[in-house]
C-alpha positions in Angstrom: 62.5 43.3 97.3 63.5 46.7 95.8 64.9 46.0 92.4 64.9 49.5 91.0 64.5 53.1 92.3 61.1 53.1 90.7 59.9 50.5 93.2 61.0 52.8 96.1 59.2 55.7 94.3 56.0 53.7 94.1 56.2 52.7 97.8 56.8 56.3 98.8 54.0 57.5 96.5 51.6 55.0 98.0 52.4 56.1 101.5 52.0 59.8 100.4 48.7 59.0 98.8 47.5 57.3 102.0 48.5 60.3 104.1 46.9 62.8 101.7 43.7 60.8 101.7 43.8 60.6 105.6 44.4 64.4 105.7 41.6 65.1 103.2 39.2 62.9 105.2 40.1 64.7 108.4 39.7 68.1 106.7 36.3 67.0 105.4 35.3 65.9 108.8 36.4 69.2 110.4 34.6 71.1 107.7 31.4 69.2 108.3 31.5 69.8 112.0 32.3 73.5 111.4 29.3 73.8 109.0 27.1 72.0 111.5 28.0 74.5 114.3 27.4 77.4 111.9 24.0 75.9 111.1 23.2 75.6 114.8 24.3 79.2 115.4 22.2 80.5 112.5 19.2 78.5 113.7 19.6 80.0 117.2 20.0 83.5 115.8 16.9 83.0 113.6 14.8 81.9 116.6 16.0 84.8 118.7 15.3 87.3 115.9 11.8 85.8 115.5 11.2 86.2 119.2 12.4 89.8 119.1 10.1 90.5 116.1 7.1 89.0 118.0 8.0 91.1 121.1 8.3 94.3 118.9 5.0 93.5 117.2 3.3 92.9 120.6 4.7 96.2 122.0 3.6 98.0 118.8 0.0 96.6 119.0 -0.2 97.5 122.7 1.1 101.1 122.0 -1.5 101.4 119.2 -4.3 100.4 121.5 -3.0 102.7 124.2 -2.8 105.6 121.8 -6.3 104.9 120.7 -7.5 104.9 124.3 -5.6 108.1 125.1 -7.0 109.8 122.0 -10.5 108.8 123.1 -9.9 110.1 126.6 -8.4 113.3 125.2 -11.5 113.9 123.1 -13.7 113.2 126.0 -11.9 115.7 128.2 -12.0 118.3 125.5 -15.7 117.8 125.1 -16.1 118.1 128.9 -14.1 121.3 129.0 -16.1 122.6 126.1 -19.4 121.8 127.9 -18.2 123.3 131.1 -17.1 126.5 129.3 -20.5 126.6 127.6 -22.2 126.3 131.0 -19.9 129.0 132.5 -20.7 131.3 129.6 -24.4 130.5 129.8 -24.6 131.1 133.6 -22.6 134.4 133.3 -25.1 135.5 130.6 -28.0 134.5 132.8 -26.6 136.3 135.8 -26.1 139.4 133.7 -29.7 139.2 132.5 -30.9 138.6 136.0 -28.9 141.6 137.4 -30.2 143.7 134.5 -33.8 142.7 135.3 -33.4 143.6 139.0 -32.0 147.0 138.1 -35.0 147.9 136.1 
């Protein structure tokens, strides 16, 4: 069966090649599952980031609308105060004119 030491070497080399190929297949399988899990994680992170961006955009648009409404209300209040001050100044001038007319 084994006539020379070279025959033993070929049998040992064949067994080693089989084990190396089994190890490489196993390593390739583990690498593929690892990359698949990384892909799932990145997909999950991507969807969460997109949801966060949508939320931030929604909050930003709502704040923009609110600031616009607050600005309009502020201008309305300022105009109301200005009108009331004008009426107050006008009525005080009228009362001064009226008291001056009664004194004459």
